[in-house]
C-alpha positions as CSV (number, residue, x, y, z in Angstrom):
1,M,0.0,0.0,0.0
2,Q,2.9,2.4,0.9
3,K,4.6,1.7,-2.5
4,L,1.4,2.4,-4.3
5,K,1.0,5.8,-2.6
6,I,4.6,6.8,-3.3
7,G,4.3,5.6,-6.9
8,I,1.1,7.8,-7.4
9,V,2.8,10.8,-5.8
10,L,5.9,10.4,-7.9
11,S,3.8,10.0,-11.1
12,V,1.8,13.2,-10.4
13,F,5.0,15.1,-9.6
14,S,6.7,14.0,-12.7
15,L,3.7,14.8,-14.9
16,L,3.6,18.3,-13.4
17,L,7.3,18.8,-14.0
18,L,7.0,17.6,-17.6
19,S,3.9,19.7,-18.4
20,C,5.5,22.9,-17.0
21,S,8.6,22.6,-19.0
22,K,6.8,22.8,-22.4
23,K,6.7,26.4,-23.6
24,V,4.6,27.7,-26.5
25,H,5.6,30.7,-28.4
26,P,2.9,31.8,-30.8
27,S,4.1,33.3,-34.1
28,A,3.4,36.9,-35.1
29,N,1.5,35.7,-38.2
30,E,-0.8,33.3,-36.2
31,N,-3.8,35.7,-36.3
32,K,-3.4,36.5,-40.0
33,S,-4.5,34.3,-42.8
34,E,-1.9,32.8,-45.1
35,E,-3.2,34.8,-48.1
36,E,-2.5,38.1,-46.3
37,V,1.1,37.1,-45.5
38,V,1.7,35.9,-49.1
39,V,0.3,39.1,-50.6
40,K,2.5,41.3,-48.4
41,K,5.6,39.3,-49.3
42,E,4.8,39.5,-53.0
43,N,4.1,43.3,-53.1
44,T,7.2,44.3,-51.2
45,V,10.3,44.6,-53.3
46,I,13.4,46.2,-51.7
47,T,16.5,47.0,-53.7
48,E,20.0,47.0,-52.4
49,K,20.1,50.8,-52.5
50,E,17.0,51.0,-50.4
51,K,18.4,48.5,-47.9
52,T,21.5,50.6,-47.3
53,S,19.5,53.9,-47.0
54,V,17.3,52.3,-44.4
55,V,20.3,51.1,-42.4
56,K,21.9,54.6,-42.6
57,T,18.8,56.5,-41.5
58,N,18.1,54.1,-38.6
59,S,21.7,54.3,-37.3
60,K,21.6,58.1,-37.3
61,K,18.4,58.1,-35.3
62,L,19.6,55.5,-32.8
63,F,23.0,57.0,-32.0
64,P,23.4,60.6,-30.9
65,K,26.3,62.7,-32.2
66,V,27.3,63.8,-28.7
67,I,27.4,61.8,-25.4
68,T,28.8,62.3,-21.9
69,V,30.8,59.4,-20.5
70,N,32.8,59.0,-17.3
71,D,36.5,58.9,-18.3
72,A,37.0,55.8,-16.2
73,A,34.7,53.9,-18.6
74,A,36.6,55.1,-21.7
75,Q,39.6,53.4,-23.3
76,K,42.9,55.0,-24.4
77,S,44.1,54.8,-28.0
78,V,47.8,54.4,-28.9
79,D,48.3,58.1,-29.3
80,G,46.7,58.9,-25.9
81,R,43.3,60.0,-26.9
82,L,40.2,58.7,-25.1
83,Y,37.4,56.9,-26.9
84,Y,34.2,55.0,-26.1
85,D,32.6,52.3,-28.2
86,V,28.8,51.8,-28.3
87,M,27.6,49.0,-30.6
88,N,30.4,49.5,-33.2
89,H,30.1,53.3,-33.1
90,R,33.2,55.0,-31.7
91,Y,33.0,58.3,-29.8
92,W,36.2,60.4,-29.3
93,K,36.7,62.8,-26.4
94,N,36.8,66.5,-27.0
95,Y,39.3,67.8,-24.4
96,K,37.9,71.3,-24.7
97,D,34.4,70.6,-23.5
98,G,34.8,67.1,-22.0
99,K,32.1,65.5,-24.2
100,Y,32.4,62.5,-26.5
101,Y,31.6,63.0,-30.2
102,L,30.7,60.4,-32.8
103,Y,33.7,59.6,-35.1
104,N,34.4,62.1,-37.8
105,K,37.4,62.4,-40.2
106,S,38.1,66.0,-39.2
107,M,38.8,64.9,-35.6
108,Y,42.4,64.0,-36.5
109,K,43.3,67.5,-37.5
110,N,41.3,69.2,-34.7
111,P,43.5,70.1,-31.7
112,D,40.5,69.9,-29.3
113,F,40.6,66.1,-29.7
114,K,44.3,65.7,-28.8
115,P,45.2,65.3,-25.2
116,R,46.9,68.1,-23.4
117,D,50.5,67.5,-22.4
118,N,50.8,67.5,-18.6
C-alpha cells in the first residue's frame, strides 16, 4: 500500500514537471490568414540601394552625435586619446568641453581632440 501511494505521488509530480517545461511561443502571423502574408511578401520589393539607406537612417536616429561618459569607462588609444565604443560606433573625447563626439574624419586635425601634455 505504501509503495502504491509513493508511486502515485511520484507520477503526479513527474507529470507536473514535464507539463510545465513545455513552452509555447505563438508566431506573429498566427492571427493573419496565409493569403494576407503571401500578398504582403509579393508586393514588397526592396532593392540594395533602399536597404543601405534604411540602415543609414536608422543608425543616425539611434546614436546621438554627442554623449557624456565617465573617463574611467573610456579606453585609451595608442596616441593617448580617449574613446568610447557603443555597438560598433566610436566616440572620441573632446578635451575642450569634455564630451564625446561620434567619429568624424576631421577629428584627427582638430587640436581639441588631442590630449593636453601634462
